C-alpha positions in Angstrom: 10.1 2.7 -48.8 6.7 0.9 -49.8 3.9 3.3 -50.8 0.3 1.6 -49.8 -2.9 2.8 -49.9 -1.2 7.0 -49.1 0.8 4.8 -46.1 4.2 5.1 -46.1 6.0 1.7 -44.7 9.4 1.0 -43.8 11.9 -0.8 -46.3 12.7 -4.0 -45.8 16.3 -3.0 -46.2 17.5 -0.8 -43.2 20.8 1.1 -42.9 22.6 1.7 -39.2 25.6 3.6 -39.2 27.7 0.6 -39.8 26.6 0.6 -43.3 27.2 4.5 -43.4 30.8 4.3 -42.1 31.4 1.6 -44.8 31.2 -1.8 -43.0 28.5 -4.2 -44.1 26.1 -5.2 -41.7 26.7 -8.7 -39.6 24.4 -10.9 -37.6 24.9 -10.5 -34.0 28.7 -11.7 -32.6 28.9 -14.4 -30.9 29.7 -15.2 -27.2 33.3 -15.7 -27.6 33.5 -12.7 -29.6 31.6 -10.4 -27.7 33.6 -11.6 -24.8 36.5 -10.5 -26.7 35.2 -6.9 -27.5 34.7 -6.5 -23.6 38.1 -7.7 -22.9 39.7 -5.7 -26.2 37.7 -2.8 -24.4 39.0 -3.2 -21.4 42.8 -2.7 -23.0 42.0 0.8 -24.8 41.2 2.4 -21.1 44.1 0.8 -19.5 46.5 1.9 -22.6 44.2 5.5 -22.6 44.6 5.9 -18.4 48.1 5.4 -17.7 49.6 7.3 -20.4 47.7 9.9 -19.6 48.5 10.1 -16.4 52.1 9.1 -16.6 53.4 9.5 -20.4 51.9 13.5 -20.2 48.3 13.7 -20.7 47.9 12.0 -24.1 45.6 9.5 -24.8 47.4 6.1 -27.3 43.1 5.0 -28.1 41.1 8.2 -27.8 42.1 10.3 -30.9 39.3 12.6 -30.0 40.3 13.3 -26.8 44.2 13.4 -28.6 43.3 16.3 -31.7 41.6 18.2 -29.2 44.9 18.2 -26.9 46.8 18.9 -29.9 44.9 21.9 -31.0 44.8 23.4 -27.6 48.6 22.1 -27.1 49.7 23.9 -30.4 47.6 27.3 -29.9 49.0 28.0 -26.2 52.4 27.4 -27.3 52.8 23.9 -25.0 54.0 22.2 -28.3 55.9 19.3 -25.8 52.4 18.5 -25.2 51.1 18.9 -29.0 54.0 16.9 -29.9 52.9 14.3 -27.6 49.0 13.8 -29.0 51.0 14.8 -32.7 52.4 11.5 -32.2 50.0 9.6 -30.8 47.6 10.0 -33.5 49.8 9.8 -36.7 50.9 6.2 -35.2 47.1 5.1 -34.9 46.3 6.2 -38.2 49.8 4.5 -39.7 48.6 1.3 -38.1 44.8 1.7 -39.0 45.9 2.3 -42.8 48.8 -1.0 -42.3 45.3 -3.1 -41.0 43.0 -2.2 -43.0 44.8 -2.7 -46.4 46.4 -5.7 -45.1 43.0 -7.5 -43.3 39.9 -7.4 -45.7 36.3 -6.8 -44.0 35.4 -10.3 -44.1 38.6 -11.3 -42.4 39.5 -14.9 -41.4 40.1 -16.4 -38.5 43.9 -16.9 -38.9 44.1 -12.7 -40.2 42.3 -12.3 -37.0 44.7 -13.2 -34.6 47.8 -12.3 -36.4 46.8 -8.7 -36.2 46.4 -9.4 -31.8 49.6 -11.0 -32.2 51.0 -7.9 -33.7 49.1 -5.5 -30.7 50.1 -8.2 -28.8 53.8 -7.6 -29.6 53.4 -3.4 -29.7 52.2 -3.8 -26.1 54.9 -6.0 -24.6 57.5 -4.2 -26.1 55.4 -0.5 -24.3 55.3 -2.2 -21.1 58.8 -4.2 -21.0 60.2 -0.5 -22.3 58.8 1.3 -19.5 59.5 -1.0 -16.7 63.0 -1.0 -18.4 63.5 2.5 -16.9 63.3 1.4 -13.8 59.5 2.6 -13.1 60.5 6.6 -13.4 58.3 8.6 -15.6 60.3 8.6 -19.1 61.5 11.8 -20.9 62.9 12.7 -24.0 63.0 10.1 -26.7 61.5 7.8 -24.3 58.1 9.1 -24.0 58.2 9.5 -27.1 58.5 6.3 -28.5 56.1 4.7 -25.6 53.4 6.8 -27.0 54.2 5.9 -30.5 54.2 2.1 -29.5 50.5 2.8 -27.5 49.0 5.3 -30.1 50.1 1.9 -32.5 48.4 -1.2 -31.0 45.4 1.1 -30.7 45.3 1.8 -34.1 45.6 -1.6 -34.9 42.8 -2.6 -32.8 40.5 -0.2 -33.9 40.7 -0.6 -37.5 40.6 -5.0 -36.7 37.5 -4.5 -34.6 35.9 -2.5 -38.0 35.8 -5.5 -40.0 33.5 -7.6 -37.8 30.6 -4.8 -38.3 30.1 -5.1 -34.7 28.0 -2.1 -33.3 30.1 -1.6 -30.9 34.2 0.2 -31.0 36.6 -1.3 -28.7 39.1 2.1 -28.6 36.5 5.2 -28.2 32.8 5.2 -26.4 31.8 8.1 -28.2 29.9 5.8 -31.0 28.6 3.0 -28.1 27.2 6.3 -25.9 25.1 7.3 -29.0 23.9 4.0 -30.0 22.9 3.1 -26.7 20.5 6.5 -25.5 19.4 7.2 -28.8 18.9 3.2 -28.8 16.8 4.2 -25.9 15.1 6.9 -26.9 13.6 4.9 -30.0 12.5 2.1 -28.1 10.1 5.3 -25.5 8.8 6.2 -29.6 8.8 2.8 -30.8 10.0 -0.2 -29.6 10.2 -2.0 -33.3 12.9 0.8 -33.6 15.3 0.1 -31.5 18.3 -2.4 -31.8 18.3 -6.0 -30.9 18.4 -7.0 -27.3 22.2 -8.8 -27.4 22.6 -5.5 -29.0 22.0 -3.2 -26.5 23.6 -5.2 -24.1 27.0 -5.5 -25.6 26.7 -1.9 -25.9 26.8 -1.3 -22.3 28.8 -3.9 -21.5 31.3 -2.1 -23.2 30.3 1.7 -21.9 30.6 -0.1 -17.9 33.7 -1.8 -18.7 35.6 1.3 -20.5 34.5 3.1 -17.2 34.7 1.1 -14.6 38.8 -0.2 -16.3 39.6 3.4 -16.4 39.4 3.9 -12.7 41.0 0.6 -11.9 43.7 1.4 -14.3 43.9 4.9 -12.8 44.6 3.3 -9.8 46.7 0.7 -9.9 49.0 3.8 -11.7 48.8 5.8 -8.7 49.5 2.9 -6.3 52.1 1.3 -8.4 53.5 3.5 -11.0 54.5 2.2 -14.5 53.9 -1.9 -13.3 50.8 -1.0 -14.1 51.7 -1.3 -17.8 51.7 -4.9 -17.5 47.5 -4.9 -16.5 46.7 -4.5 -20.3 49.5 -6.4 -21.8 48.1 -9.4 -19.6 44.4 -9.4 -20.9 46.0 -8.7 -24.0 47.8 -12.5 -24.1 44.5 -14.0 -22.3 42.6 -12.4 -25.9 45.2 -13.8 -28.1 45.7 -17.1 -26.7 42.2 -17.7 -26.5 40.1 -19.8 -28.9 39.5 -17.8 -31.3 35.4 -18.2 -33.0 34.7 -18.1 -36.7 34.2 -14.4 -38.1 30.5 -13.8 -38.6 28.9 -13.9 -41.9 27.7 -11.0 -43.9 24.4 -10.1 -44.8 24.4 -9.2 -49.2 
């Protein structure tokens, strides 16, 4: 803050939600990075919808929902449901921790792609295992194994996107909803306080893609069952095979 003649002026360096979670500010992502983020959002929405419908009401990407389901299952005596949510949560956290340990915030293009390759392998194993079961609803150890693979893939993706410091996430959208709505309110109050237009567009696009893809994946699962698992795998292969964009250089 700068005080001049009793008038308080804003600081030249304004903190945003990224700095509060330990991620330095970055320039806005380029067009290819934006496209990757949108497709990765579609991947996570697919996995959440398909796993919720086909693996016993569990979310591999949305850990807020999983934590609630874990608590509900534990307090209502549904230990199977609580165990599924705990499995997803544990593998998500483990994968995120491994990526956080291995990949710095200023990750190289090679490191970024390497994590995408690992995520693709995890989702391919998830898809292949489920299809190998003949399309039946899995039970027992197979169900827990599939939940674990999906949770690990989403944990890796969450930690990877975090290294970019972009104003969106791809595996849960509570923060994106908050940024989008709070930014809209700030713009009504003071147009200069709102996020940059491109950031707002990306946030709105991520929310729309997440909702739309979840609907499409749910419909696909209701019609073709386990074969719908191939949808997020195909999307992820496209992202991994696409020409990478150099990660943006951070300020500071």
